[in-house]
VOPAGU-2260 file (C-alpha; in pm, 1 decimal, decimal comma):
REM VOPAGU-2260
SITE   aa  ch    i         X         Y         Z
SITE  MET   A    0   -1994,7    6151,3   -6863,3
SITE  ARG   A    1   -2318,0    6095,3   -7044,9
SITE  LEU   A    2   -2668,7    6075,5   -6826,7
SITE  VAL   A    3   -2956,5    5864,2   -6934,4
SITE  LEU   A    4   -3271,3    5949,4   -6709,7
SITE  LEU   A    5   -3515,0    5675,1   -6741,6
SITE  SER   A    6   -3897,2    5787,9   -6732,5
SITE  GLY   A    7   -4146,1    5558,0   -6716,0
SITE  GLY   A    8   -4415,7    5317,9   -6513,8
SITE  SER   A    9   -4758,1    5413,1   -6477,6
SITE  GLY   A   10   -4755,1    5497,7   -6101,1
SITE  LYS   A   11   -5083,2    5364,6   -6001,2
SITE  ARG   A   12   -4983,3    5325,1   -5654,7
SITE  LEU   A   13   -5038,1    5746,2   -5706,4
SITE  TRP   A   14   -5376,7    5670,6   -5856,7
SITE  PRO   A   15   -5584,8    5831,9   -5919,8
SITE  LEU   A   16   -5346,7    6111,3   -6056,3
SITE  SER   A   17   -5111,0    5913,5   -6223,2
SITE  ASN   A   18   -5178,8    5704,8   -6498,6
SITE  ASP   A   19   -4986,2    5595,7   -6827,9
SITE  THR   A   20   -4888,5    5930,4   -6972,1
SITE  ARG   A   21   -4912,1    6138,5   -6625,2
SITE  SER   A   22   -4688,7    5919,3   -6410,6
SITE  LYS   A   23   -4628,2    6024,2   -6037,1
SITE  GLN   A   24   -4284,3    6204,4   -6186,4
SITE  PHE   A   25   -4502,5    6466,6   -6370,9
SITE  LEU   A   26   -4758,6    6541,2   -6048,3
SITE  LYS   A   27   -4697,3    6926,1   -6023,9
SITE  VAL   A   28   -4714,7    6881,9   -5587,3
SITE  LEU   A   29   -4410,1    6974,0   -5435,6
SITE  GLU   A   30   -4292,3    7318,1   -5371,0
SITE  GLY   A   31   -4034,6    7517,4   -5613,4
SITE  GLU   A   32   -3783,4    7768,4   -5489,1
SITE  ASN   A   33   -4006,1    8015,1   -5578,4
SITE  GLY   A   34   -4347,7    7889,2   -5421,8
SITE  GLU   A   35   -4454,7    7764,1   -5763,4
SITE  LYS   A   36   -4592,9    7409,7   -5767,2
SITE  GLN   A   37   -4364,8    7165,2   -5919,6
SITE  SER   A   38   -4302,9    6773,1   -6029,9
SITE  MET   A   39   -4053,8    6582,4   -5965,3
SITE  VAL   A   40   -3870,8    6585,8   -6296,8
SITE  GLN   A   41   -3904,0    6953,2   -6290,6
SITE  ARG   A   42   -3723,6    6899,4   -5945,9
SITE  VAL   A   43   -3451,1    6691,7   -6053,9
SITE  TRP   A   44   -3408,7    6864,4   -6381,6
SITE  GLY   A   45   -3304,3    7155,6   -6194,1
SITE  GLN   A   46   -3086,9    6996,1   -6007,5
SITE  LEU   A   47   -2921,7    6877,2   -6309,1
SITE  LYS   A   48   -2888,5    7229,5   -6419,4
SITE  LYS   A   49   -2751,5    7346,6   -6114,4
SITE  ALA   A   50   -2508,5    7050,0   -6126,8
SITE  GLY   A   51   -2413,1    7152,8   -6501,1
SITE  LEU   A   52   -2523,9    6804,8   -6561,8
SITE  ALA   A   53   -2824,6    6882,3   -6804,7
SITE  ASP   A   54   -2631,7    6955,1   -7110,0
SITE  SER   A   55   -2479,2    6592,4   -7151,7
SITE  SER   A   56   -2823,7    6447,8   -6980,3
SITE  LEU   A   57   -3082,3    6287,6   -7223,4
SITE  ILE   A   58   -3437,1    6103,6   -7103,3
SITE  SER   A   59   -3567,2    5762,9   -7214,8
SITE  THR   A   60   -3936,6    5735,2   -7232,8
SITE  SER   A   61   -4230,4    5628,9   -7432,3
SITE  LYS   A   62   -4390,5    5829,5   -7641,2
SITE  MET   A   63   -4723,8    5845,5   -7420,1
SITE  GLN   A   64   -4478,3    6040,7   -7195,3
SITE  ARG   A   65   -4289,8    6247,7   -7440,4
SITE  ASP   A   66   -4582,1    6544,1   -7481,4
SITE  MET   A   67   -4588,6    6536,2   -7109,7
SITE  ILE   A   68   -4196,8    6589,2   -7060,6
SITE  TYR   A   69   -4169,3    6904,0   -7327,3
SITE  SER   A   70   -4442,7    7070,9   -7182,7
SITE  GLN   A   71   -4282,3    7075,6   -6825,6
SITE  ILE   A   72   -3906,6    7077,9   -6888,1
SITE  GLY   A   73   -3918,4    7235,2   -7216,4
SITE  MET   A   74   -3889,8    7134,8   -7567,1
SITE  ASP   A   75   -3485,7    7085,6   -7577,4
SITE  VAL   A   76   -3429,6    6781,5   -7361,7
SITE  PRO   A   77   -3337,3    6550,3   -7559,6
SITE  LEU   A   78   -3532,5    6232,2   -7564,6
SITE  ILE   A   79   -3492,5    5838,2   -7675,7
SITE  ILE   A   80   -3823,4    5736,6   -7748,9
SITE  GLU   A   81   -3907,2    5348,1   -7711,7
SITE  PRO   A   82   -4130,2    5207,2   -7983,9
SITE  GLU   A   83   -4306,3    5003,8   -7668,7
SITE  ARG   A   84   -4298,4    4967,1   -7296,6
SITE  ARG   A   85   -4053,0    4720,1   -7259,5
SITE  ASP   A   86   -3881,9    4728,9   -6938,1
SITE  THR   A   87   -3523,7    4883,1   -6834,5
SITE  PHE   A   88   -3302,3    4659,6   -6986,2
SITE  PRO   A   89   -3468,6    4681,3   -7328,0
SITE  ALA   A   90   -3447,2    5125,0   -7261,1
SITE  ILE   A   91   -3092,8    5152,6   -7159,1
SITE  ALA   A   92   -2994,7    4928,2   -7413,8
SITE  LEU   A   93   -3196,7    5166,0   -7703,8
SITE  ALA   A   94   -2987,6    5439,5   -7489,1
SITE  ALA   A   95   -2660,4    5296,5   -7564,0
SITE  SER   A   96   -2694,9    5240,5   -7879,5
SITE  TYR   A   97   -2765,4    5567,5   -7974,4
SITE  LEU   A   98   -2525,3    5731,5   -7800,0
SITE  TYR   A   99   -2275,3    5472,6   -7960,7
SITE  SER   A  100   -2410,9    5488,3   -8348,7
SITE  ILE   A  101   -2580,9    5771,3   -8372,7
SITE  GLU   A  102   -2345,5    6024,5   -8155,9
SITE  SER   A  103   -2057,9    5835,6   -8212,3
SITE  VAL   A  104   -1968,0    5849,5   -7835,4
SITE  SER   A  105   -1652,8    5735,8   -7730,7
SITE  GLU   A  106   -1632,0    5342,7   -7602,6
SITE  ASN   A  107   -1440,0    5414,3   -7316,0
SITE  GLU   A  108   -1695,2    5698,9   -7237,6
SITE  VAL   A  109   -1883,5    5662,3   -6880,4
SITE  ILE   A  110   -2295,3    5589,5   -6904,8
SITE  VAL   A  111   -2493,8    5708,2   -6594,0
SITE  VAL   A  112   -2829,3    5560,9   -6531,3
SITE  LEU   A  113   -3059,7    5698,4   -6329,2
SITE  PRO   A  114   -3448,9    5714,4   -6275,2
SITE  VAL   A  115   -3592,3    6059,8   -6349,9
SITE  ASP   A  116   -3767,8    6124,6   -6035,5
SITE  PRO   A  117   -3572,7    6057,5   -5712,5
SITE  TYR   A  118   -3618,5    6300,1   -5410,8
SITE  ILE   A  119   -3278,7    6419,5   -5288,3
SITE  GLU   A  120   -3048,9    6719,7   -5211,1
SITE  ASP   A  121   -2854,4    6918,0   -5455,0
SITE  HIS   A  122   -2523,2    6772,4   -5331,5
SITE  PHE   A  123   -2633,6    6408,4   -5468,2
SITE  PHE   A  124   -2503,2    6479,5   -5809,9
SITE  GLU   A  125   -2151,3    6547,7   -5683,8
SITE  LYS   A  126   -2181,5    6192,7   -5586,6
SITE  VAL   A  127   -2293,2    6116,3   -5956,7
SITE  LYS   A  128   -1976,6    6295,1   -6112,7
SITE  GLU   A  129   -1790,6    6078,4   -5888,3
SITE  LEU   A  130   -1862,6    5775,4   -6076,2
SITE  GLU   A  131   -1647,5    5869,7   -6362,1
SITE  HIS   A  132   -1357,4    5914,9   -6187,9
SITE  ILE   A  133   -1429,5    5529,1   -6038,8
SITE  LEU   A  134   -1475,3    5381,4   -6294,5
SITE  ALA   A  135   -1222,8    5551,9   -6521,3
SITE  HIS   A  136    -954,0    5418,9   -6242,3
SITE  SER   A  137   -1076,3    5084,8   -6105,7
SITE  GLU   A  138   -1143,3    4724,5   -6288,3
SITE  ALA   A  139   -1516,1    4733,9   -6213,7
SITE  ASP   A  140   -1774,9    4583,3   -6441,8
SITE  LEU   A  141   -2055,7    4859,0   -6270,4
SITE  ALA   A  142   -2046,0    5110,9   -5988,4
SITE  LEU   A  143   -2385,1    5180,3   -5822,0
SITE  ILE   A  144   -2440,8    5473,6   -5577,3
SITE  GLY   A  145   -2592,6    5339,8   -5234,3
SITE  VAL   A  146   -2785,7    5557,6   -4962,7
SITE  LYS   A  147   -2701,5    5507,6   -4629,4
SITE  PRO   A  148   -3003,6    5397,8   -4458,5
SITE  THR   A  149   -3155,0    5617,6   -4178,8
SITE  TYR   A  150   -3400,5    5353,7   -4068,3
SITE  PRO   A  151   -3437,2    4945,5   -4125,0
SITE  SER   A  152   -3695,4    5004,4   -4456,0
SITE  SER   A  153   -3898,7    4660,2   -4597,0
SITE  LYS   A  154   -3954,2    4951,5   -4890,2
SITE  TYR   A  155   -3640,9    4951,9   -5077,9
SITE  GLY   A  156   -3365,0    4698,6   -5161,2
SITE  TYR   A  157   -3021,3    4681,5   -5009,6
SITE  ILE   A  158   -2682,4    4653,9   -5154,8
SITE  VAL   A  159   -2466,9    4401,5   -4929,9
SITE  PRO   A  160   -2095,7    4527,1   -4946,8
SITE  LYS   A  161   -1816,0    4268,5   -4910,5
SITE  GLU   A  162   -1578,7    4267,6   -4533,2
SITE  HIS   A  163   -1336,2    4497,3   -4565,4
SITE  ALA   A  164   -1417,4    4586,4   -4950,4
SITE  GLY   A  165   -1288,2    4891,5   -5127,6
SITE  ILE   A  166    -961,9    5160,0   -5084,3
SITE  GLY   A  167   -1073,1    5335,1   -4782,8
SITE  ASP   A  168   -1400,0    5482,0   -4770,5
SITE  GLU   A  169   -1401,7    5592,9   -5131,4
SITE  TYR   A  170   -1583,4    5275,0   -5240,4
SITE  LEU   A  171   -1707,0    4941,9   -5137,2
SITE  THR   A  172   -1735,0    4617,9   -5337,0
SITE  VAL   A  173   -2042,2    4476,6   -5349,6
SITE  ASN   A  174   -2101,0    4124,1   -5204,5
SITE  HIS   A  175   -2483,2    4066,3   -5334,7
SITE  PHE   A  176   -2824,9    4225,6   -5295,4
SITE  THR   A  177   -3146,6    4184,6   -5097,7
SITE  GLU   A  178   -3512,7    4305,6   -5222,8
SITE  LYS   A  179   -3725,8    4423,4   -4963,3
SITE  PRO   A  180   -3642,1    4232,3   -4691,1
SITE  SER   A  181   -3834,4    4284,5   -4342,0
SITE  GLU   A  182   -3747,4    4536,0   -4118,6
SITE  GLU   A  183   -3619,6    4245,6   -3843,7
SITE  LYS   A  184   -3370,6    4132,0   -4168,0
SITE  ALA   A  185   -3310,0    4507,8   -4262,0
SITE  ARG   A  186   -3182,9    4597,3   -3936,9
SITE  THR   A  187   -2916,4    4317,3   -3970,9
SITE  LEU   A  188   -2836,7    4447,2   -4318,8
SITE  ILE   A  189   -2723,8    4785,4   -4182,6
SITE  GLU   A  190   -2495,9    4609,3   -3920,1
SITE  LYS   A  191   -2341,7    4490,4   -4235,7
SITE  ASN   A  192   -2313,1    4833,1   -4396,3
SITE  ALA   A  193   -2560,7    4759,0   -4609,9
SITE  LEU   A  194   -2727,3    5076,6   -4859,7
SITE  TRP   A  195   -3051,8    5131,8   -5023,6
SITE  ASN   A  196   -3041,5    5088,3   -5371,3
SITE  CYS   A  197   -3112,8    5400,1   -5528,8
SITE  GLY   A  198   -3118,8    5268,8   -5898,6
SITE  VAL   A  199   -2811,2    5475,3   -5979,3
SITE  PHE   A  200   -2539,2    5294,0   -6182,2
SITE  GLY   A  201   -2257,8    5377,6   -6423,4
SITE  PHE   A  202   -2064,5    5168,4   -6650,8
SITE  LYS   A  203   -1837,4    5279,2   -6939,3
SITE  LEU   A  204   -2031,2    5260,8   -7279,3
SITE  LYS   A  205   -1788,2    4991,6   -7403,0
SITE  TYR   A  206   -1922,6    4707,6   -7117,6
SITE  LEU   A  207   -2290,5    4736,8   -7256,9
SITE  ILE   A  208   -2199,4    4759,7   -7611,2
SITE  ASP   A  209   -2012,2    4434,3   -7574,5
SITE  LEU   A  210   -2276,0    4279,6   -7405,8
SITE  LEU   A  211   -2526,0    4356,9   -7646,7
SITE  TYR   A  212   -2295,7    4214,0   -7905,8
SITE  GLU   A  213   -2250,2    3882,9   -7723,6
SITE  LYS   A  214   -2635,0    3835,0   -7712,8
SITE  GLY   A  215   -2662,5    3894,1   -8102,4
SITE  LEU   A  216   -2842,9    4208,0   -8061,3
SITE  PRO   A  217   -2787,3    4539,5   -8300,8
SITE  LEU   A  218   -2542,5    4782,9   -8189,7
SITE  HIS   A  219   -2689,6    5068,9   -8425,4
SITE  PHE   A  220   -2996,0    5232,9   -8284,0
SITE  ASP   A  221   -3214,7    5223,6   -8602,0
SITE  GLU   A  222   -3195,2    4827,9   -8612,3
SITE  LEU   A  223   -3262,9    4784,9   -8242,5
SITE  LYS   A  224   -3535,6    5002,7   -8273,1
SITE  ARG   A  225   -3702,1    4800,9   -8568,1
SITE  GLN   A  226   -3645,7    4468,7   -8337,0
SITE  TYR   A  227   -3728,5    4625,8   -8028,8
SITE  GLN   A  228   -4024,3    4447,1   -7953,5
SITE  SER   A  229   -3870,9    4061,4   -7993,6
SITE  LEU   A  230   -3644,7    4170,8   -7687,9
SITE  ALA   A  231   -3718,6    4003,7   -7341,0
SITE  LYS   A  232   -3889,4    4189,3   -7072,3
SITE  ILE   A  233   -3642,3    4225,7   -6821,6
SITE  SER   A  234   -3486,3    4466,0   -6595,5
SITE  PHE   A  235   -3135,8    4554,3   -6598,8
SITE  ASP   A  236   -3071,3    4503,0   -6247,6
SITE  TYR   A  237   -3180,9    4158,7   -6336,7
SITE  GLU   A  238   -3052,5    4100,5   -6705,0
SITE  VAL   A  239   -2706,0    4296,2   -6626,9
SITE  VAL   A  240   -2651,7    4421,0   -6262,7
SITE  GLU   A  241   -2667,7    4102,5   -6086,5
SITE  LYS   A  242   -2457,2    3923,1   -6326,0
SITE  ALA   A  243   -2162,8    4120,2   -6358,1
SITE  ASN   A  244   -1840,3    3971,2   -6209,1
SITE  HIS   A  245   -1708,3    4336,0   -6043,9
SITE  LEU   A  246   -1929,5    4572,8   -5889,0
SITE  ILE   A  247   -1867,2    4816,5   -5656,6
SITE  VAL   A  248   -2065,9    5095,5   -5471,9
SITE  LEU   A  249   -2002,6    5480,2   -5379,8
SITE  PRO   A  250   -2199,9    5487,2   -5046,6
SITE  TYR   A  251   -2398,2    5880,9   -4996,7
SITE  VAL   A  252   -2516,1    5998,4   -4680,9
SITE  GLY   A  253   -2779,5    6232,0   -4684,9
SITE  TYR   A  254   -3130,6    6302,2   -4776,7
SITE  TRP   A  255   -3301,8    6019,9   -5057,7
SITE  LYS   A  256   -3653,0    5941,3   -5065,6
SITE  ASP   A  257   -3880,9    5716,1   -5326,1
SITE  LEU   A  258   -4190,5    5914,0   -5361,0
SITE  GLY   A  259   -4370,3    5659,6   -5522,2
SITE  THR   A  260   -4661,8    5614,2   -5262,3
SITE  TRP   A  261   -4903,0    5894,0   -5157,1
SITE  ASN   A  262   -4799,2    5837,2   -4765,1
SITE  THR   A  263   -4483,5    5889,4   -4862,0
SITE  LEU   A  264   -4499,7    6189,8   -5100,1
SITE  THR   A  265   -4791,9    6381,4   -4890,0
SITE  GLU   A  266   -4478,4    6398,2   -4650,8
SITE  GLU   A  267   -4269,8    6627,2   -4913,3
SITE  MET   A  268   -4596,9    6863,9   -5049,2
SITE  ALA   A  269   -4564,9    7194,8   -4993,2
SITE  THR   A  270   -4938,8    7187,2   -4870,9
SITE  THR   A  271   -5195,5    6994,5   -4724,2
SITE  GLN   A  272   -5454,8    7074,8   -4995,3
SITE  ILE   A  273   -5453,2    7133,9   -5361,5
SITE  GLY   A  274   -5791,2    7202,9   -5543,7
SITE  LYS   A  275   -6120,3    7257,0   -5459,9
SITE  GLY   A  276   -6271,0    7177,8   -5064,1
SITE  ILE   A  277   -6218,2    7204,4   -4682,5
SITE  ILE   A  278   -6050,2    7027,5   -4453,1
SITE  SER   A  279   -6207,3    7025,0   -4092,3
SITE  ASP   A  280   -6007,4    7204,8   -3797,1
SITE  ASP   A  281   -6069,4    6860,7   -3662,7
SITE  THR   A  282   -5913,5    6652,3   -3910,9
SITE  PHE   A  283   -5543,3    6581,8   -3840,5
SITE  ASN   A  284   -5238,1    6455,1   -4055,2
SITE  THR   A  285   -5436,8    6438,3   -4371,3
SITE  HIS   A  286   -5429,8    6553,9   -4706,5
SITE  LEU   A  287   -5660,9    6692,8   -4995,6
SITE  VAL   A  288   -5595,8    6670,9   -5370,3
SITE  ASN   A  289   -5827,8    6774,5   -5600,9
SITE  GLU   A  290   -5838,0    6782,7   -5939,3
SITE  LEU   A  291   -6259,2    6802,8   -6029,1
SITE  ASP   A  292   -6449,9    7109,1   -6055,5
SITE  ILE   A  293   -6675,8    7022,6   -5732,0
SITE  PRO   A  294   -6515,4    7080,1   -5397,8
SITE  ILE   A  295   -6455,0    6801,4   -5152,7
SITE  THR   A  296   -6524,5    6837,1   -4764,2
SITE  VAL   A  297   -6327,2    6628,4   -4547,2
SITE  HIS   A  298   -6433,1    6620,3   -4158,8
SITE  GLY   A  299   -6295,7    6453,9   -3860,7
SITE  VAL   A  300   -6056,3    6216,0   -3968,4
SITE  LYS   A  301   -5711,1    6141,9   -3891,2
SITE  ASP   A  302   -5415,2    5989,5   -4121,0
SITE  VAL   A  303   -5582,6    5973,7   -4444,1
SITE  VAL   A  304   -5544,7    6100,5   -4828,9
SITE  VAL   A  305   -5841,6    6204,1   -5015,9
SITE  ALA   A  306   -5729,2    6255,8   -5419,3
SITE  ALA   A  307   -5913,5    6319,5   -5678,0
SITE  SER   A  308   -5952,5    6332,4   -6104,6
SITE  PRO   A  309   -6140,3    6267,3   -6352,3
SITE  ASP   A  310   -5982,6    5906,8   -6334,8
SITE  GLY   A  311   -6142,2    5841,3   -6014,9
SITE  ILE   A  312   -6179,5    5915,4   -5670,2
SITE  LEU   A  313   -5936,0    5745,9   -5374,5
SITE  VAL   A  314   -5986,5    5793,8   -4970,5
SITE  THR   A  315   -5732,1    5568,9   -4786,1
SITE  ASP   A  316   -5543,8    5525,0   -4487,2
SITE  LYS   A  317   -5184,9    5668,6   -4543,1
SITE  ALA   A  318   -5014,8    5372,7   -4395,1
SITE  SER   A  319   -5241,6    5104,7   -4651,9
SITE  SER   A  320   -5165,9    5399,6   -4933,3
SITE  PRO   A  321   -4932,1    5169,9   -5116,8
SITE  LYS   A  322   -5168,5    4834,1   -5146,6
SITE  ILE   A  323   -5329,9    5099,3   -5408,4
SITE  LYS   A  324   -5208,6    4908,1   -5732,8
SITE  GLU   A  325   -5320,1    4572,9   -5637,7
SITE  LEU   A  326   -5659,8    4679,2   -5570,3
SITE  ILE   A  327   -5675,9    4876,5   -5892,1
SITE  ARG   A  328   -5545,6    4591,6   -6102,7
SITE  SER   A  329   -5870,2    4530,3   -6238,5
SITE  PHE   A  330   -5944,0    4899,4   -6417,1
SITE  ASN   A  331   -5913,9    4901,3   -6753,3
SITE  HIS   A  332   -6093,0    5231,9   -6870,2
SITE  PRO   A  333   -5972,7    5495,5   -7099,2
SITE  GLN   A  334   -5747,3    5789,7   -6955,5
SITE  MET   A  335   -5956,8    6080,0   -6838,9
SITE  TYR   A  336   -5723,6    6381,1   -6829,2
SITE  GLU   A  337   -5401,5    6405,7   -7010,8
SITE  GLU   A  338   -5149,2    6681,7   -6984,7
SITE  ARG   A  339   -5002,7    6805,5   -7333,7
SITE  ILE   A  340   -4722,9    7007,0   -7499,4
SITE  TRP   A  341   -5017,3    7200,4   -7628,5
SITE  GLY   A  342   -5201,7    7229,9   -7339,3
SITE  TRP   A  343   -5477,8    6960,8   -7168,3
SITE  SER   A  344   -5775,5    6777,5   -7267,5
SITE  ARG   A  345   -6054,4    6598,8   -7056,5
SITE  VAL   A  346   -6266,2    6319,1   -7129,9
SITE  LEU   A  347   -6609,8    6402,8   -7039,1
SITE  ASP   A  348   -6790,5    6107,7   -7135,4
SITE  TYR   A  349   -6738,4    5770,7   -7299,6
SITE  ALA   A  350   -7024,6    5525,9   -7451,6
SITE  LYS   A  351   -7021,0    5194,3   -7640,9
SITE  PHE   A  352   -7274,5    5097,4   -7857,2
SITE  GLU   A  353   -7467,4    4780,0   -7932,4
SITE  ASN   A  354   -7342,5    4783,8   -8311,7
SITE  GLY   A  355   -6955,8    4878,6   -8196,7
SITE  GLN   A  356   -6974,7    5231,3   -8241,3
SITE  GLU   A  357   -6811,4    5436,0   -8004,4
SITE  MET   A  358   -6854,2    5766,6   -7888,6
SITE  VAL   A  359   -6599,7    6010,7   -7657,9
SITE  THR   A  360   -6651,7    6340,1   -7553,9
SITE  LYS   A  361   -6333,4    6576,4   -7498,6
SITE  ARG   A  362   -6305,0    6941,5   -7312,9
SITE  ILE   A  363   -6024,0    7032,0   -7504,4
SITE  CYS   A  364   -5756,0    7341,9   -7402,0
SITE  ILE   A  365   -5467,6    7544,9   -7619,0
SITE  HIS   A  366   -5303,3    7728,3   -7467,0
SITE  LYS   A  367   -5214,8    8095,6   -7621,9
SITE  GLY   A  368   -4940,5    8052,0   -7847,5
SITE  LYS   A  369   -4966,7    7696,5   -7886,4
SITE  ASN   A  370   -5110,9    7433,9   -8152,7
SITE  SER   A  371   -5256,0    7052,6   -8235,5
SITE  SER   A  372   -5051,0    6969,0   -8537,3
SITE  TYR   A  373   -5185,3    6925,3   -8873,3
SITE  HIS   A  374   -5332,0    6587,5   -8893,3
SITE  TYR   A  375   -5627,5    6350,2   -9009,8
SITE  HIS   A  376   -5792,5    6066,2   -8861,4
SITE  HIS   A  377   -5877,4    5705,3   -9053,6
SITE  LEU   A  378   -6145,9    5563,1   -8791,3
SITE  ARG   A  379   -6320,3    5820,1   -8633,8
SITE  ASP   A  380   -6545,0    6206,9   -8697,4
SITE  GLU   A  381   -6540,7    6484,1   -8502,1
SITE  VAL   A  382   -6751,0    6790,0   -8405,7
SITE  TRP   A  383   -6578,7    7067,1   -8254,2
SITE  THR   A  384   -6776,9    7307,3   -8038,9
SITE  ILE   A  385   -6593,3    7605,9   -7970,7
SITE  VAL   A  386   -6659,7    7765,5   -7649,5
SITE  LYS   A  387   -6369,0    7985,7   -7523,8
SITE  GLY   A  388   -6099,1    8214,0   -7743,6
SITE  GLU   A  389   -6029,3    8259,7   -8057,2
SITE  GLY   A  390   -5779,8    8079,9   -8270,4
SITE  GLU   A  391   -5685,0    7984,1   -8650,1
SITE  LEU   A  392   -5835,6    7662,8   -8838,5
SITE  ALA   A  393   -5671,9    7484,9   -9091,7
SITE  LEU   A  394   -5862,0    7279,6   -9270,0
SITE  ASP   A  395   -5795,5    7060,4   -9610,1
SITE  ASP   A  396   -5691,8    7382,5   -9828,8
SITE  SER   A  397   -5765,4    7698,0   -9588,0
SITE  ILE   A  398   -5703,0    7843,8   -9256,8
SITE  ASN   A  399   -5988,4    8044,4   -9105,1
SITE  ARG   A  400   -6029,9    8241,0   -8821,0
SITE  VAL   A  401   -6289,0    8045,3   -8547,0
SITE  LYS   A  402   -6437,7    8168,1   -8212,0
SITE  ALA   A  403   -6648,6    8061,1   -7946,9
SITE  GLY   A  404   -6985,4    7985,8   -8094,8
SITE  ASP   A  405   -6847,0    7789,8   -8381,2
SITE  ILE   A  406   -6908,1    7419,4   -8462,7
SITE  VAL   A  407   -6630,9    7227,2   -8664,7
SITE  HIS   A  408   -6740,6    6933,8   -8851,1
SITE  LEU   A  409   -6412,5    6679,9   -8928,5
SITE  PRO   A  410   -6529,5    6357,6   -9092,4
SITE  ALA   A  411   -6267,6    6080,7   -9133,1
SITE  GLY   A  412   -5969,6    6184,5   -9333,6
SITE  ARG   A  413   -6051,3    6595,9   -9361,0
SITE  LYS   A  414   -5707,4    6741,6   -9265,8
SITE  HIS   A  415   -5712,2    6944,5   -8974,9
SITE  GLY   A  416   -5463,2    7143,4   -8685,2
SITE  ILE   A  417   -5547,5    7456,0   -8477,5
SITE  PHE   A  418   -5358,3    7751,2   -8352,6
SITE  ALA   A  419   -5464,6    7930,3   -8022,0
SITE  ILE   A  420   -5449,5    8330,5   -8097,1
SITE  SER   A  421   -5599,6    8350,9   -7692,1
SITE  ASP   A  422   -5669,6    8030,3   -7492,3
SITE  LEU   A  423   -5890,9    7853,6   -7670,4
SITE  GLU   A  424   -6134,5    7564,8   -7550,4
SITE  PHE   A  425   -6363,9    7359,4   -7716,5
SITE  VAL   A  426   -6572,7    7066,6   -7676,5
SITE  GLU   A  427   -6439,0    6797,4   -7915,4
SITE  VAL   A  428   -6723,7    6508,5   -7946,8
SITE  GLN   A  429   -6539,8    6183,3   -8131,1
SITE  THR   A  430   -6811,4    5918,2   -8312,4
SITE  GLY   A  431   -6641,3    5595,1   -8493,7
SITE  SER   A  432   -6535,1    5232,7   -8435,1
SITE  GLY   A  433   -6257,7    5141,6   -8279,3
SITE  ILE   A  434   -6121,1    5483,6   -8144,4
SITE  THR   A  435   -5782,9    5491,0   -8017,3
SITE  ASP   A  436   -5484,3    5783,4   -8001,2
SITE  GLU   A  437   -5301,2    5591,4   -8215,7
SITE  ASP   A  438   -5541,3    5682,5   -8510,3
SITE  PHE   A  439   -5345,2    5956,5   -8640,0
SITE  THR   A  440   -5149,9    6061,8   -8909,8
SITE  ARG   A  441   -4941,6    6363,5   -8832,4
SITE  LEU   A  442   -4872,2    6603,3   -9152,1
SITE  TYR   A  443   -4720,6    6880,4   -8963,7
SITE  MET   A  444   -4625,5    6978,1   -8549,5
SITE  THR   A  445   -4544,2    7353,5   -8593,4
SITE  TRP   A  446   -4787,4    7612,8   -8680,7
SITE  ASP   A  447   -4496,5    7781,7   -8880,5
SITE  GLU   A  448   -4456,4    7424,5   -9123,4
SITE  VAL   A  449   -4817,9    7447,5   -9184,6
SITE  ILE   A  450   -4843,7    7813,5   -9293,2
SITE  GLY   A  451   -4540,6    7752,4   -9522,3
SITE  HIS   A  452   -4716,4    7424,4   -9642,1
SITE  PHE   A  453   -5037,3    7615,2   -9703,0
SITE  GLN   A  454   -4855,2    7902,0   -9908,5
SITE  GLN   A  455   -4650,5    7668,5  -10083,4
SITE  SER   A  456   -4974,6    7538,9  -10227,1
SITE  LYS   A  457   -5110,2    7863,7  -10259,5
SITE  SER   A  458   -5398,9    7760,7  -10057,9
SITE  LYS   A  459   -5621,1    8003,4   -9885,2
SITE  VAL   A  460   -5510,6    8178,3   -9583,3
SITE  ILE   A  461   -5766,1    8371,4   -9414,3
SITE  SER   A  462   -5594,6    8612,4   -9188,6
């Protein structure tokens, strides 16, 4: 059995902490086993390790989230990088083509797809393991996992089974799906043994490969990746699951929750306050999450979430928090905070002038022992002012030491990279026209590669 974890989405219901690069699954607001803060993806990956499933798992994600995944769960996790976001059917098709054409996985192998961020108990993954047995011994096209509801919720989709379906309690045959019904309708569905749809399903690899062939899509990973932008933006549920002839579902009894909104996330947070600030004693059922360097005071309110990051400030009643996505739909400013493999960067200021020139000022931290890539830009000039720590700067034909107080000029086209001997911080001022995160030509990723290049070219290395 192979597992494909889907990591995507912008998580705008958890704005301002979540954005395109730091979606909800990367927010470190949960409590780990040792009391440390952890994210949803860290929690799930730890559960996969406990269940012995991590070594057979890969993550399908966008290139915008690659660094965040590596930063939080390690550089060894195998990733399938989508060329661009095109919903869950293209993402799963790309992962299946990789397993089929690159890893030569057997067509009879069971592939299980699940989101990277559910809040579940450890024994949920024992139910996941059962999908392999069920698919191997049934004639089903797909096997799903459905959660036994604990209350009539209008927030989740429902899997409605056929009456007297399945063999005993092992699995049920699916009749139809109902998407986010009213609470009254949900109550009726639960009486019919309907289950919450948790987005977990399995199939034999052959099933999806045959489907790609029928649609005239390439079966080889490299070719499908080249044609990726022409694939329809459609969910796997609509394109595959709801069109399947024979669907079964395994009931799961246990704790399961989608922490996709502030009201659900705060219910599982380890503390009511993260970051600088004060919550007064006469404040009830209220959470403060502050990533800014200034304190926030919350006084005399109840059932409220206050969240602040470089991307914005949110004050919301918990019950109303799921509506945030619609409210901020028109927001279209650059992401102000990013977590990277080597550290983090925060936008301090952005300006666009009448002549079309832009200026972006960032505060950047590279952790001790980490490095940026060795790269150059086509469209922008940069000036770095080192404000903390010490590092090695690779610049065209030499490597030199830099320390707090040094200023580095990097005109467009100049190759550069930096390694942190100690925690290193600098202020970066970018100027140019059409400044984007795509304006990169990366030459080397590791510092060993950089050193090797300079030694081979007999360039100047100063220790």
